[in-house]
C-alpha positions in Angstrom: 31.9 42.3 -64.1 34.1 41.0 -61.4 33.5 44.0 -59.2 29.6 43.3 -59.2 30.2 39.6 -58.3 32.4 40.8 -55.3 29.6 43.3 -54.2 27.0 40.7 -54.3 29.0 38.3 -52.3 29.7 41.0 -49.7 26.1 42.2 -49.6 25.1 38.6 -48.9 27.5 38.3 -46.1 26.2 41.3 -44.3 24.5 40.6 -41.1 20.6 40.2 -41.0 18.3 40.3 -38.2 16.4 42.5 -35.7 17.9 45.7 -34.3 17.4 46.5 -30.7 14.7 48.9 -31.5 12.9 46.4 -33.7 13.2 43.8 -30.8 11.8 46.3 -28.4 8.9 47.1 -30.7 8.2 43.4 -31.1 8.2 42.7 -27.4 5.8 45.7 -26.8 3.3 44.4 -29.5 3.5 40.8 -28.1 3.1 42.2 -24.5 0.0 44.0 -25.6 -1.5 41.1 -27.3 -0.8 38.8 -24.3 -2.6 41.4 -22.0 -5.7 41.4 -24.1 -5.7 37.6 -24.2 -5.4 37.3 -20.4 -8.5 39.7 -20.1 -10.6 38.3 -22.9 -10.2 34.6 -22.7 -11.6 34.1 -19.1 -14.7 36.2 -20.3 -15.3 33.8 -23.1 -14.6 30.6 -20.9 -17.2 31.9 -18.5 -19.6 32.5 -21.4 -19.2 29.0 -22.7 -19.6 27.6 -19.1 -23.0 29.4 -18.8 -24.0 28.1 -22.2 -23.0 24.4 -21.4 -24.9 24.7 -18.1 -28.0 25.7 -19.8 -27.5 23.0 -22.3 -27.2 20.4 -19.6 -30.4 21.6 -18.0 -32.2 21.4 -21.4 -31.3 17.7 -21.7 -32.8 16.7 -18.2 -35.8 14.4 -18.7 -37.8 15.9 -15.9 -37.5 19.4 -17.2 -41.2 19.7 -18.2 -42.3 18.9 -14.7 -40.0 21.4 -13.1 -41.0 24.8 -11.9 -39.2 28.1 -12.2 -37.6 27.9 -8.7 -36.5 24.3 -9.3 -34.9 25.2 -12.7 -33.2 28.2 -11.1 -31.9 26.0 -8.1 -30.5 23.4 -10.6 -28.9 26.2 -12.8 -27.4 27.8 -9.7 -25.9 24.6 -8.4 -24.2 24.0 -11.7 -22.9 27.8 -11.8 -21.5 27.2 -8.3 -19.5 24.1 -9.4 -18.3 25.9 -12.6 -17.2 29.0 -10.8 -19.6 31.3 -12.6 -19.7 34.4 -10.6 -20.7 37.2 -13.1 -24.4 36.0 -13.3 -26.7 34.1 -10.9 -29.6 32.0 -11.9 -32.0 34.6 -10.6 -30.9 36.9 -13.4 -32.1 34.5 -15.9 -35.6 35.2 -17.1 -37.8 32.2 -18.0 -40.9 32.8 -20.0 -43.5 30.8 -22.0 -43.6 30.9 -25.6 -45.6 29.4 -28.5 -43.0 26.7 -28.8 -42.6 26.2 -25.2 -40.3 27.6 -22.3 -37.7 29.9 -23.3 -34.7 31.1 -21.2 -33.6 34.7 -21.7 -29.9 35.0 -21.1 -28.9 38.7 -20.8 -25.9 39.9 -19.2 -22.8 42.1 -19.6 -19.2 41.3 -18.6 -16.8 44.2 -18.2 -13.0 43.9 -17.8 -10.6 46.8 -17.5 -7.6 46.7 -19.6 -5.7 49.8 -18.6 -6.1 53.5 -18.1 -9.9 53.5 -18.6 -9.9 51.1 -21.5 -12.4 48.3 -21.1 -13.3 45.1 -22.9 -17.1 44.4 -22.8 -18.9 41.2 -23.6 -22.7 41.7 -24.0 -24.9 38.7 -24.3 -28.6 38.8 -25.2 -29.8 35.3 -26.1 -33.2 33.5 -26.1 -32.6 29.9 -25.5 -35.5 27.5 -26.1 -35.7 24.8 -23.1 -37.8 22.4 -25.1 -35.7 20.1 -27.1 
């Protein structure tokens, strides 16, 4: 009885924590996650910048009177201010639909991770310009 109590006390006094191999494995996993985050987050930031630019154009009161060239110029100015470099306003297609004008946002963003492994963001959206 007394021996088991002593063994329990001694086992609870043992050191606990990470070994060197466990620490290195943790560092490798965290480094890989940080690498992916550094490549993926800017892609999504640029995507949301494009979306917010299009939303700001949709809210303009004189949009109904604007032609294709004027809409593209307004979008391109906002792309230049927002540092959007993966797509230009000329890449956006404007078409007429039953409900009004529709802007087709189609592009692909490709970021290399390492050794031929890439992260790809594909966007294919139809955004109505009429509120």
